All heavy atoms as an XYZ file, in Angstrom:
940
protein
N      89.833    121.119     54.380
C      90.599    121.264     53.066
C      89.756    120.761     51.936
O      89.484    119.585     51.915
C      91.958    120.625     53.126
C      92.609    120.728     51.789
C      92.811    121.186     54.199
N      89.368    121.601     51.019
C      88.593    121.172     49.864
C      89.008    121.849     48.586
O      89.130    123.074     48.631
C      87.063    121.453     50.171
C      86.173    120.765     49.174
C      84.720    120.792     49.589
O      84.332    121.601     50.468
N      83.898    120.053     48.929
N      89.137    121.085     47.516
C      89.408    121.654     46.258
C      88.269    121.342     45.367
O      87.701    120.196     45.335
C      90.672    121.008     45.629
C      91.964    121.332     46.426
C      93.129    120.521     45.748
C      92.354    122.822     46.398
N      87.824    122.354     44.574
C      86.678    122.181     43.701
C      87.134    122.469     42.251
O      87.449    123.651     41.922
C      85.562    123.134     44.025
C      84.376    123.022     43.133
C      83.483    121.800     43.393
O      83.359    121.348     44.537
N      82.967    121.286     42.354
N      87.183    121.471     41.409
C      87.568    121.677     40.028
C      86.249    121.886     39.174
O      85.296    121.189     39.446
C      88.315    120.454     39.519
N      86.320    122.798     38.299
C      85.173    123.078     37.462
C      85.689    123.573     36.025
O      86.841    123.823     35.895
C      84.273    124.119     38.144
O      85.031    125.310     38.211
N      84.759    123.708     35.201
C      85.051    124.156     33.833
C      85.068    123.160     32.732
O      85.225    123.521     31.572
N      84.922    121.904     33.060
C      84.923    120.920     32.018
C      83.680    120.945     31.172
O      82.697    121.639     31.526
N      83.636    120.148     30.102
C      82.556    120.117     29.240
C      82.889    119.402     27.856
O      83.900    118.810     27.745
N      81.974    119.564     26.962
C      82.148    119.044     25.603
C      82.601    120.085     24.741
O      82.042    121.182     24.630
C      80.792    118.458     25.131
C      80.837    118.022     23.684
C      81.710    116.790     23.456
C      79.306    117.599     23.305
N      83.718    119.894     23.968
C      84.201    120.849     23.088
C      84.738    120.160     21.851
O      85.083    118.987     21.922
C      85.381    121.600     23.751
C      86.567    120.697     24.153
C      85.853    122.772     22.925
N      84.620    120.886     20.663
C      85.133    120.267     19.436
C      86.615    120.277     19.356
O      87.313    121.108     19.999
C      84.510    121.066     18.301
C      82.978    120.876     18.178
C      82.447    121.511     16.902
O      83.106    122.352     16.255
N      81.269    121.161     16.517
N      87.195    119.429     18.604
C      88.655    119.478     18.402
C      89.108    120.822     17.929
O      88.391    121.504     17.032
C      88.863    118.413     17.320
C      87.772    117.471     17.536
C      86.574    118.267     17.910
N      90.208    121.332     18.470
C      90.591    122.695     18.099
C      90.136    123.734     19.047
O      90.571    124.900     19.063
N      89.098    123.367     19.888
C      88.485    124.330     20.746
C      89.223    124.543     22.032
O      90.408    124.053     22.203
N      88.684    125.421     22.914
C      89.296    125.740     24.174
C      88.379    125.670     25.313
O      87.225    125.723     25.213
C      89.792    127.245     24.072
O      90.735    127.466     23.087
N      89.063    125.390     26.472
C      88.310    125.409     27.772
C      89.253    125.998     28.836
O      90.475    125.774     28.695
C      87.900    123.962     28.188
C      86.733    123.308     27.557
C      86.618    121.875     27.989
C      85.399    124.048     27.804
N      88.652    126.522     29.861
C      89.435    127.014     31.010
C      88.961    126.238     32.264
O      87.773    126.428     32.596
C      89.382    128.484     31.232
C      90.427    128.872     32.315
C      90.445    130.381     32.446
N      89.352    130.869     33.276
C      89.349    132.065     33.950
N      90.504    132.734     33.889
N      88.324    132.411     34.626
N      89.809    125.464     32.870
C      89.459    124.786     34.105
C      89.859    125.648     35.287
O      90.846    126.390     35.193
C      90.093    123.455     34.207
C      89.947    122.504     33.045
C      90.632    121.167     33.372
C      88.433    122.265     32.769
N      89.056    125.601     36.331
C      89.364    126.321     37.569
C      89.422    125.320     38.691
O      88.699    124.322     38.783
C      88.159    127.324     37.849
O      88.099    128.299     36.842
N      90.344    125.712     39.601
C      90.482    124.831     40.867
C      90.407    125.848     42.008
O      91.314    126.648     42.240
C      91.829    124.159     40.805
S      92.168    123.241     42.355
N      89.271    125.865     42.712
C      89.047    126.760     43.846
C      89.240    126.015     45.115
O      88.786    124.893     45.351
C      87.658    127.325     43.762
N      89.940    126.607     46.123
C      90.105    126.066     47.421
C      89.242    126.609     48.384
O      88.940    127.883     48.377
C      91.664    126.211     47.868
N      88.837    125.843     49.357
C      88.038    126.355     50.502
C      88.523    125.693     51.731
O      88.996    124.541     51.724
C      86.630    126.099     50.275
O      86.308    124.702     50.151
N      88.475    126.412     52.800
C      88.866    125.885     54.116
C      90.403    126.161     54.357
O      90.874    125.821     55.437
N      91.099    126.537     53.338
C      92.470    126.931     53.517
C      92.961    127.815     52.378
O      92.189    127.994     51.378
C      93.332    125.650     53.520
C      93.500    125.012     52.206
C      94.677    125.015     51.534
C      92.463    124.299     51.617
C      94.857    124.434     50.308
C      92.574    123.684     50.381
C      93.815    123.769     49.741
N      94.086    128.413     52.498
C      94.575    129.296     51.427
C      95.669    128.625     50.658
O      96.457    127.965     51.245
C      95.084    130.615     52.017
O      96.137    130.359     52.924
C      93.948    131.420     52.664
N      95.623    128.843     49.298
C      96.575    128.171     48.376
C      97.829    128.919     48.258
O      98.735    128.439     47.562
C      95.959    127.967     47.119
C      94.989    126.780     46.891
C      94.351    126.854     45.519
C      95.713    125.489     47.068
N      98.017    130.122     48.824
C      99.093    130.974     48.449
C     100.442    130.407     48.822
O     101.442    131.008     48.340
C      98.866    132.378     48.964
C      98.734    132.464     50.471
O      98.766    131.384     51.123
O      98.613    133.531     50.979
N     100.527    129.459     49.630
C     101.918    128.874     49.878
C     102.083    127.431     49.367
O     102.992    126.727     49.721
C     102.094    128.816     51.441
C     102.103    130.174     52.005
C     102.431    130.157     53.513
N     102.540    131.461     54.110
C     103.609    132.181     54.164
N     104.695    131.756     53.649
N     103.603    133.405     54.699
N     101.087    127.010     48.503
C     101.097    125.624     48.051
C     101.247    125.621     46.509
O     100.723    126.370     45.793
C      99.706    125.005     48.308
C      99.501    124.899     49.752
O      99.369    125.842     50.546
N      99.326    123.681     50.288
N     102.036    124.623     46.096
C     102.026    124.166     44.682
C     100.775    123.538     44.358
O     100.130    122.949     45.185
C     103.231    123.281     44.420
N     100.262    123.760     43.152
C      99.122    123.109     42.717
C      99.312    122.454     41.367
O     100.038    122.931     40.519
C      97.930    124.177     42.486
C      96.647    123.560     41.994
C      97.600    124.856     43.872
N      98.696    121.304     41.246
C      98.903    120.520     39.998
C      97.548    120.161     39.348
O      96.536    120.026     40.013
N      97.630    119.895     38.010
C      96.517    119.385     37.327
C      96.938    117.995     36.795
O      98.015    117.882     36.240
C      96.087    120.309     36.244
C      95.315    121.479     36.570
C      95.830    122.755     36.678
C      93.943    121.635     36.795
N      94.857    123.674     37.051
C      93.679    122.914     37.117
C      92.859    120.713     36.757
C      92.399    123.403     37.446
C      91.633    121.103     37.129
C      91.359    122.459     37.467
N      96.099    116.986     37.020
C      96.357    115.623     36.513
C      95.081    115.208     35.785
O      93.996    115.773     35.930
C      96.558    114.744     37.753
C      97.732    115.241     38.591
C      97.629    116.179     39.521
C      98.970    114.643     38.408
C      98.627    116.657     40.321
C     100.066    114.998     39.134
C      99.897    116.017     40.096
N      95.220    114.197     35.004
C      94.032    113.748     34.224
C      94.045    112.191     34.175
O      95.119    111.584     34.186
C      94.021    114.384     32.889
C      95.082    113.824     31.835
C      95.009    114.584     30.498
N      95.889    114.000     29.532
C      96.108    114.553     28.359
N      95.467    115.718     27.951
N      96.905    113.949     27.507
N      92.870    111.692     33.970
C      92.754    110.246     33.823
C      91.783    109.982     32.647
O      90.551    110.284     32.777
C      92.294    109.540     35.090
C      92.356    108.037     34.974
C      92.194    107.383     36.342
O      91.726    107.963     37.317
N      92.590    106.102     36.425
N      92.328    109.430     31.672
C      91.481    109.060     30.508
C      90.898    107.676     30.701
O      91.442    106.860     31.515
C      92.308    109.067     29.196
N      89.754    107.380     30.066
C      89.169    105.988     30.232
C      90.134    104.877     29.972
O      90.850    104.823     28.935
C      88.059    106.015     29.220
C      87.744    107.435     29.034
C      88.968    108.199     29.156
N      90.229    103.989     30.940
C      91.141    102.798     30.710
C      92.609    103.057     30.925
O      93.464    102.173     30.636
N      92.968    104.330     31.315
C      94.351    104.704     31.464
C      94.696    105.141     32.848
O      93.759    105.443     33.652
C      94.743    105.714     30.456
C      94.658    105.382     29.013
C      95.185    106.452     28.083
C      95.213    106.012     26.690
N      95.717    107.038     25.754
N      95.904    105.141     33.173
C      96.373    105.627     34.500
C      96.298    107.191     34.534
O      96.483    107.866     33.504
C      97.761    105.114     34.912
C      97.830    103.550     34.998
C      99.197    103.172     35.444
O     100.088    103.999     35.588
O      99.336    101.959     35.760
N      96.169    107.663     35.743
C      96.209    109.099     35.897
C      97.617    109.625     35.669
O      98.611    108.972     36.045
C      95.776    109.457     37.315
C      95.490    110.920     37.610
C      94.643    111.159     38.754
N      95.165    110.630     40.019
C      94.532    110.578     41.152
N      93.350    111.058     41.244
N      95.133    110.003     42.194
N      97.706    110.784     34.982
C      98.985    111.349     34.646
C      99.040    112.846     34.938
O      98.033    113.534     34.974
C      99.257    111.067     33.171
C      98.239    111.729     32.201
C      98.404    111.373     30.784
O      99.443    110.726     30.470
O      97.656    111.787     29.998
N     100.225    113.272     35.134
C     100.439    114.749     35.394
C     100.309    115.535     34.135
O     100.833    115.098     33.047
N      99.718    116.649     34.217
C      99.466    117.550     33.081
C     100.296    118.812     33.227
O     101.097    119.144     32.411
C      97.975    117.955     32.961
C      97.801    118.927     31.761
C      97.134    116.605     32.692
N     100.081    119.456     34.412
C     100.793    120.718     34.646
C     100.807    121.073     36.084
O      99.812    120.728     36.752
C     100.118    121.872     33.866
O     100.817    123.079     34.005
N     101.786    121.692     36.568
C     101.937    122.091     37.987
C     102.481    123.468     37.990
O     103.315    123.895     37.158
C     102.813    121.054     38.771
S     102.151    119.419     38.883
N     102.244    124.234     39.079
C     102.630    125.554     39.256
C     103.061    125.738     40.739
O     102.390    125.230     41.669
C     101.596    126.593     38.902
C     102.135    128.038     38.821
C     100.334    126.511     39.783
C     101.201    128.987     38.160
N     104.098    126.493     40.906
C     104.618    126.751     42.284
C     103.783    127.788     42.947
O     102.956    128.481     42.310
C     106.060    127.155     42.335
O     106.223    128.418     41.592
N     103.945    127.970     44.265
C     103.105    128.867     45.061
C     103.214    130.291     44.493
O     102.248    131.033     44.636
C     103.457    128.782     46.499
C     104.765    129.479     46.889
C     104.690    130.758     47.492
C     105.957    128.906     46.625
C     105.868    131.374     47.849
C     107.146    129.584     46.902
C     107.086    130.793     47.538
N     104.329    130.674     44.032
C     104.563    132.036     43.630
C     104.520    132.261     42.105
O     104.787    133.427     41.655
C     105.961    132.449     44.100
O     106.960    131.723     43.367
N     104.149    131.220     41.388
C     104.178    131.272     39.871
C     105.552    131.331     39.328
O     105.702    131.532     38.141
C     103.282    132.397     39.342
C     101.814    132.213     39.495
C     100.989    133.092     38.573
O     100.908    134.307     38.895
O     100.504    132.740     37.608
N     106.545    131.210     40.214
C     107.923    131.293     39.650
C     108.414    130.121     38.882
O     109.316    130.158     38.079
N     107.669    128.964     39.154
C     108.061    127.719     38.471
C     106.754    127.053     37.968
O     105.729    127.129     38.614
C     108.850    126.759     39.398
O     109.988    127.322     39.845
N     106.906    126.461     36.849
C     105.747    125.653     36.321
C     106.327    124.458     35.459
O     107.502    124.476     35.090
C     104.826    126.484     35.448
O     105.583    127.005     34.400
N     105.496    123.445     35.337
C     105.833    122.308     34.575
C     104.680    121.945     33.681
O     103.486    122.123     34.042
C     106.077    121.093     35.546
C     106.003    119.757     34.863
C     107.184    119.187     34.317
C     104.804    119.092     34.888
C     107.094    118.004     33.668
C     104.747    117.862     34.094
C     105.882    117.334     33.633
O     105.844    116.102     32.920
N     105.058    121.502     32.472
C     104.072    121.013     31.556
C     104.490    119.713     30.980
O     105.664    119.505     30.542
C     103.850    122.026     30.367
C     103.321    123.298     30.746
C     104.082    124.440     31.088
C     101.917    123.584     30.865
C     103.612    125.635     31.455
C     101.421    124.746     31.220
C     102.265    125.824     31.535
O     101.712    127.069     31.924
N     103.602    118.789     30.899
C     103.883    117.524     30.252
C     104.084    117.812     28.775
O     103.480    118.734     28.184
C     102.711    116.571     30.435
N     104.907    116.975     28.163
C     105.248    117.247     26.725
C     103.978    117.276     25.844
O     103.886    118.035     24.866
C     106.194    116.170     26.150
C     107.606    116.339     26.713
O     107.904    117.434     27.196
O     108.395    115.386     26.702
N     102.990    116.466     26.224
C     101.841    116.407     25.328
C     100.903    117.595     25.435
O      99.955    117.699     24.678
C     101.041    115.095     25.619
C     100.753    114.857     27.031
C      99.673    115.429     27.651
C     101.500    113.967     27.826
C      99.325    115.245     29.004
C     101.204    113.721     29.103
C     100.178    114.331     29.741
N     101.160    118.493     26.321
C     100.357    119.733     26.366
C     101.146    121.019     26.184
O     100.620    122.075     26.165
C      99.516    119.861     27.697
C      98.667    118.609     27.883
C     100.503    120.099     28.937
N     102.495    120.899     26.066
C     103.309    122.095     25.879
C     102.921    122.910     24.655
O     102.710    122.321     23.585
C     104.804    121.719     25.759
C     105.452    121.347     27.092
C     106.918    121.023     26.912
C     107.559    120.628     28.288
N     108.984    120.238     28.085
N     102.769    124.197     24.835
C     102.349    125.086     23.759
C     100.924    125.171     23.585
O     100.463    125.980     22.748
N     100.149    124.326     24.272
C      98.679    124.367     24.122
C      97.961    124.727     25.423
O      96.955    125.374     25.399
C      98.139    123.029     23.645
C      98.757    122.522     22.335
C      98.042    121.237     21.882
N      98.165    120.105     22.786
C      97.162    119.410     23.372
N      95.982    119.767     23.070
N      97.476    118.403     24.104
N      98.482    124.325     26.508
C      97.871    124.535     27.866
C      98.770    125.548     28.608
O      99.938    125.650     28.463
C      97.848    123.299     28.698
C      96.881    122.266     28.165
C      96.251    122.323     26.932
C      96.568    121.135     29.004
C      95.356    121.355     26.536
C      95.669    120.125     28.565
C      95.064    120.271     27.301
N      98.105    126.368     29.462
C      98.716    127.394     30.276
C      98.130    127.324     31.640
O      96.890    127.394     31.819
C      98.614    128.786     29.783
O      99.127    128.850     28.411
C      99.371    129.767     30.642
N      99.025    127.133     32.637
C      98.588    127.086     34.051
C      98.846    128.420     34.638
O      99.864    129.150     34.381
C      99.240    126.004     34.834
C      98.597    125.780     36.214
C     100.827    126.218     34.953
C      99.047    124.497     36.961
N      97.920    128.947     35.518
C      98.149    130.195     36.138
C      97.365    130.138     37.492
O      96.626    129.244     37.751
C      97.642    131.367     35.312
O      96.221    131.233     35.053
N      97.611    131.146     38.334
C      96.894    131.237     39.594
C      96.568    132.621     39.958
O      97.277    133.566     39.562
C      97.754    130.552     40.643
C      99.068    131.149     40.980
C      99.934    130.298     41.825
N      99.280    129.964     43.074
C      99.496    128.893     43.824
N     100.404    128.027     43.448
N      98.809    128.693     44.945
N      95.520    132.799     40.707
C      95.132    134.058     41.308
C      95.040    133.836     42.810
O      93.986    133.371     43.291
C      93.866    134.560     40.644
C      93.455    135.918     41.089
O      93.975    136.330     42.226
O      92.726    136.562     40.404
N      96.024    134.126     43.505
C      96.058    133.849     44.961
C      94.997    134.690     45.777
O      94.503    134.287     46.735
C      97.420    134.013     45.521
C      98.387    132.914     45.208
O      97.967    131.773     44.804
N      99.682    133.148     45.229
N      94.677    135.877     45.156
C      93.638    136.688     45.797
C      92.316    135.946     45.737
O      91.442    136.155     46.579
C      93.593    137.996     45.151
N      92.098    135.143     44.693
C      90.874    134.448     44.482
C      90.963    133.040     44.997
O      90.001    132.231     44.891
C      90.407    134.490     43.102
C      90.052    135.867     42.528
C      89.530    135.830     41.137
C      89.089    137.229     40.671
N      88.557    137.166     39.331
N      92.185    132.650     45.423
C      92.412    131.274     46.033
C      92.107    130.260     44.913
O      91.513    129.187     45.179
C      91.531    131.012     47.272
C      92.290    130.231     48.271
O      93.496    130.175     48.328
N      91.508    129.583     49.141
N      92.458    130.564     43.713
C      92.092    129.709     42.539
C      93.238    129.515     41.551
O      94.088    130.432     41.413
C      90.903    130.336     41.748
O      89.835    130.535     42.639
C      90.479    129.519     40.596
N      93.379    128.354     41.036
C      94.345    128.088     40.007
C      93.596    127.762     38.742
O      92.494    127.005     38.785
C      95.234    126.866     40.441
C      96.178    126.465     39.309
C      96.085    127.331     41.663
N      94.081    128.043     37.582
C      93.478    127.904     36.346
C      94.293    126.991     35.380
O      95.553    126.962     35.518
C      93.175    129.234     35.573
C      92.358    130.178     36.479
C      93.068    131.169     37.165
C      90.987    130.106     36.522
C      92.325    132.027     37.935
C      90.261    130.999     37.308
C      90.980    131.944     38.027
O      90.244    132.817     38.759
N      93.585    126.317     34.523
C      94.326    125.617     33.400
C      93.508    126.057     32.046
O      92.444    125.606     31.832
C      94.271    124.120     33.605
C      95.040    123.346     32.553
C      96.552    123.637     32.750
C      94.786    121.849     32.691
N      94.234    126.918     31.394
C      93.701    127.266     29.953
C      94.164    126.266     29.042
O      95.312    125.931     28.873
C      94.206    128.615     29.593
C      93.828    129.133     28.273
C      92.251    129.376     28.195
O      91.689    129.928     29.096
N      91.644    128.923     27.110
N      93.194    125.665     28.345
C      93.462    124.577     27.392
C      93.020    124.979     26.009
O      91.856    125.254     25.768
C      92.690    123.265     27.839
C      93.003    122.874     29.253
S      92.339    121.247     29.708
C      90.591    121.582     29.479
N      93.977    125.109     25.174
C      93.673    125.530     23.752
C      94.031    124.414     22.782
O      94.709    123.459     23.191
C      94.532    126.727     23.341
C      94.128    127.911     24.278
O      92.952    128.077     24.733
N      95.122    128.848     24.526
N      93.624    124.455     21.541
C      93.942    123.524     20.568
C      93.629    122.099     21.066
O      94.461    121.202     20.906
C      95.315    123.649     20.057
O      95.625    124.940     19.637
N      92.511    121.878     21.651
C      92.177    120.619     22.242
C      92.111    119.491     21.220
O      91.611    119.794     20.089
C      90.913    120.733     23.075
C      91.132    121.419     24.409
C      89.769    121.891     25.030
C      91.746    120.466     25.432
N      92.443    118.357     21.629
C      92.487    117.148     20.746
C      91.604    116.050     21.424
O      91.468    116.035     22.572
C      93.964    116.604     20.629
C      94.902    117.633     20.129
C      96.321    117.171     20.259
N      97.325    118.160     19.813
C      98.666    118.082     20.043
N      99.109    116.986     20.732
N      99.482    118.927     19.539
N      91.109    115.163     20.652
C      90.393    114.018     21.120
C      91.138    113.296     22.255
O      90.490    112.783     23.250
C      90.035    113.183     19.953
C      90.020    114.144     18.784
C      91.094    115.162     19.076
N      92.380    113.186     22.048
C      93.145    112.453     23.109
C      93.320    113.200     24.402
O      93.806    112.735     25.399
C      94.567    112.117     22.597
C      95.343    113.318     22.054
C      95.247    113.417     20.525
O      94.094    113.188     20.011
O      96.269    113.768     19.903
N      92.794    114.505     24.495
C      92.803    115.223     25.730
C      91.595    114.871     26.595
O      91.372    115.338     27.693
C      92.829    116.788     25.509
C      94.068    117.186     24.877
O      95.157    116.750     25.307
O      94.059    118.058     23.945
N      90.690    114.068     26.079
C      89.496    113.688     26.777
C      89.843    112.842     27.958
O      90.545    111.924     27.963
C      88.608    112.755     25.862
O      88.139    113.597     24.751
C      87.396    112.185     26.609
N      89.341    113.352     29.129
C      89.726    112.746     30.443
C      88.951    113.454     31.506
O      88.410    114.548     31.328
C      91.323    112.844     30.671
N      89.023    112.852     32.715
C      88.640    113.605     33.930
C      89.884    114.350     34.407
O      90.933    113.642     34.629
C      88.119    112.604     34.961
C      87.828    113.367     36.262
C      86.867    111.921     34.440
N      89.743    115.643     34.635
C      90.885    116.409     35.069
C      90.743    116.741     36.561
O      89.653    117.137     37.066
C      90.911    117.720     34.282
C      91.470    117.529     32.874
C      90.758    116.900     31.930
C      92.758    117.961     32.510
C      91.249    116.636     30.662
C      93.259    117.772     31.258
C      92.568    117.124     30.297
O      93.022    116.907     29.050
N      91.757    116.458     37.277
C      91.826    116.689     38.671
C      92.772    117.783     39.087
O      93.883    117.835     38.493
C      92.176    115.394     39.475
C      91.290    114.255     39.228
C      91.512    113.352     38.187
C      90.212    113.978     40.081
C      90.680    112.281     37.958
C      89.399    112.854     39.890
C      89.627    112.031     38.864
O      88.806    110.928     38.669
N      92.461    118.557     40.093
C      93.541    119.462     40.667
C      93.852    118.905     42.052
O      93.041    118.246     42.669
C      93.003    120.893     40.732
S      91.578    121.225     41.817
N      95.088    119.181     42.427
C      95.546    118.672     43.699
C      96.637    119.651     44.239
O      97.179    120.431     43.462
C      96.182    117.311     43.431
N      96.859    119.493     45.559
C      97.849    120.336     46.208
C      98.533    119.556     47.284
O      98.004    118.512     47.706
C      97.234    121.654     46.657
O      98.268    122.534     47.132
C      96.290    121.355     47.851
N      99.559    120.072     47.788
C     100.215    119.549     48.902
C     100.857    120.594     49.801
O     100.922    121.751     49.323
C     101.259    118.446     48.563
C     102.494    119.016     47.939
C     103.653    119.155     48.667
C     102.464    119.401     46.525
C     104.866    119.626     48.049
C     103.658    119.895     45.969
C     104.783    120.038     46.732
N     101.312    120.250     50.924
C     101.858    121.335     51.824
C     103.324    121.669     51.575
O     104.213    121.371     52.280
C     101.740    120.772     53.344
O     100.439    120.546     53.670
N     103.448    122.231     50.335
C     104.801    122.536     49.953
C     104.699    123.583     48.801
O     103.702    123.602     48.066
N     105.756    124.400     48.661
C     105.704    125.496     47.634
C     106.047    125.039     46.228
O     105.495    125.551     45.194
N     106.749    123.922     46.126
C     107.121    123.337     44.742
C     107.692    122.021     44.950
O     108.276    121.657     46.042
C     108.073    124.301     44.123
C     108.502    123.871     42.745
C     109.704    123.657     42.192
C     107.610    123.693     41.604
N     109.732    123.319     40.870
C     108.398    123.269     40.540
C     106.216    123.726     41.457
C     107.891    123.011     39.229
C     105.695    123.454     40.176
C     106.502    123.147     39.145
N     107.641    121.243     43.909
C     108.167    119.866     43.871
C     107.872    119.224     42.559
O     107.349    119.831     41.725
N     108.248    117.964     42.496
C     108.012    117.172     41.223
C     106.518    117.143     40.960
O     105.640    116.985     41.857
C     108.559    115.818     41.447
C     109.582    116.025     42.592
C     109.019    117.165     43.455
N     106.183    117.296     39.691
C     104.733    117.220     39.321
C     104.339    115.755     39.160
O     104.094    115.328     38.025
C     104.555    118.010     38.029
S     102.833    118.343     37.578
N     104.206    115.170     40.242
C     103.993    113.678     40.260
C     102.865    113.511     41.330
O     102.972    113.993     42.431
C     105.216    112.869     40.559
C     106.324    112.976     39.576
C     107.615    112.307     39.933
O     107.607    111.634     41.005
N     108.627    112.440     39.175
N     101.934    112.666     40.964
C     100.715    112.592     41.820
C     101.032    112.092     43.225
O     100.279    112.451     44.157
C      99.609    111.771     41.116
C     100.064    110.365     40.718
C      98.915    109.641     39.992
O      97.808    109.645     40.417
N      99.239    108.996     38.854
N     102.056    111.347     43.368
C     102.283    110.773     44.744
C     102.833    111.883     45.663
O     102.862    111.632     46.872
C     103.341    109.589     44.701
C     104.686    109.973     44.254
N     105.164    109.883     43.004
C     105.753    110.455     45.038
C     106.404    110.273     42.879
N     106.783    110.663     44.169
N     103.230    113.016     45.152
C     103.686    114.100     45.939
C     102.437    114.893     46.491
O     102.637    115.633     47.497
C     104.556    115.089     45.110
C     105.765    114.477     44.555
C     106.870    114.360     45.601
O     106.781    115.027     46.605
O     107.808    113.617     45.319
N     101.243    114.694     45.969
C     100.152    115.558     46.194
C      99.130    114.854     47.256
O      98.837    113.712     46.915
C      99.359    115.977     44.929
C     100.187    116.978     44.164
C     101.337    116.648     43.436
C      99.693    118.340     44.160
C     102.054    117.633     42.862
C     100.463    119.288     43.529
C     101.609    118.952     42.799
O     102.345    119.951     42.181
N      98.715    115.536     48.244
C      97.991    115.019     49.272
C      96.481    115.287     49.217
O      95.772    114.426     49.635
C      98.499    115.574     50.721
C      99.953    115.291     50.910
O     100.351    114.154     50.713
O     100.681    116.218     51.384
N      96.137    116.445     48.612
C      94.733    116.827     48.700
C      94.172    116.945     47.260
O      94.834    117.686     46.417
C      94.575    118.185     49.359
C      95.236    118.195     50.771
C      96.396    118.820     51.054
C      94.481    117.505     51.789
C      96.994    118.759     52.292
C      95.069    117.455     53.061
C      96.304    118.118     53.345
O      96.826    118.128     54.606
N      93.105    116.324     46.974
C      92.598    116.208     45.636
C      91.137    116.721     45.493
O      90.353    116.455     46.476
C      92.650    114.747     45.183
C      94.046    114.238     44.992
C      94.856    113.892     46.000
C      94.733    114.077     43.709
N      96.143    113.504     45.416
C      96.011    113.617     44.029
C      94.414    114.380     42.447
C      96.994    113.405     43.065
C      95.355    114.130     41.465
C      96.626    113.634     41.746
N      90.900    117.362     44.422
C      89.475    117.724     44.058
C      88.752    116.567     43.510
O      89.388    115.457     43.215
N      87.496    116.786     43.164
C      86.667    115.615     42.664
C      86.829    115.356     41.229
O      86.384    114.314     40.744
C      85.205    115.936     43.039
C      84.419    116.671     42.030
C      84.892    118.173     41.969
O      85.693    118.661     42.722
N      84.365    118.936     41.016
N      87.410    116.267     40.457
C      87.498    115.996     39.051
C      86.417    116.702     38.196
O      85.255    116.778     38.625
N      86.796    117.081     36.951
C      85.866    117.622     36.024
C      86.138    117.018     34.713
O      87.240    116.865     34.327
C      85.927    119.160     36.014
O      84.910    119.706     35.156
C      87.314    119.666     35.535
N      85.027    116.581     34.042
C      85.211    115.844     32.722
C      85.327    116.743     31.608
O      84.526    117.681     31.388
C      83.981    114.927     32.577
C      83.882    114.142     31.322
C      85.066    113.126     31.160
C      82.574    113.433     31.222
N      86.352    116.536     30.776
C      86.595    117.220     29.538
C      86.462    116.164     28.395
O      87.123    115.143     28.426
C      88.019    117.826     29.483
C      88.317    118.355     28.157
C      88.158    118.882     30.578
N      85.551    116.418     27.501
C      85.325    115.576     26.310
C      85.585    116.412     25.144
O      84.973    117.401     24.874
C      83.892    115.038     26.342
O      83.655    114.357     27.544
C      83.668    114.099     25.211
N      86.484    115.926     24.305
C      86.872    116.586     23.019
C      86.411    115.632     21.847
O      86.919    114.602     21.654
C      88.335    116.831     22.905
C      88.663    117.607     21.573
C      88.890    117.648     24.132
N      85.343    116.103     21.216
C      84.691    115.288     20.136
C      83.929    116.124     19.219
O      83.402    117.176     19.580
C      83.803    114.307     20.839
O      83.089    113.525     19.848
N      83.953    115.741     17.964
C      83.150    116.436     16.995
C      81.689    115.807     16.900
O      80.825    116.248     16.118
C      83.814    116.494     15.672
O      84.063    115.087     15.206
């Protein structure tokens, strides 16, 4: 079971990035997937989660209206489209999954984690 997060980088405030979370060694189509982030000196926090069927999703208040989570089960990949990025969005972003179709978007619920991708929002 391996998750590979990618798509991070340096972007100016107001810019956009799309993160990808690709699974290998198993299929994601029956699993909820979440995106979490950890800023320097802060605890890791939930950003957005999506159910296995895309029927349910969760967004933290600080990303509502700016970020969109989606999935392509045929490609075994989940995406996080991030628009209107702010300096406070700077963090390492992690994707994670667990053996369930949906549940609270809380990190203790998630068993399998990718390695993280760094997003830096700065002018």
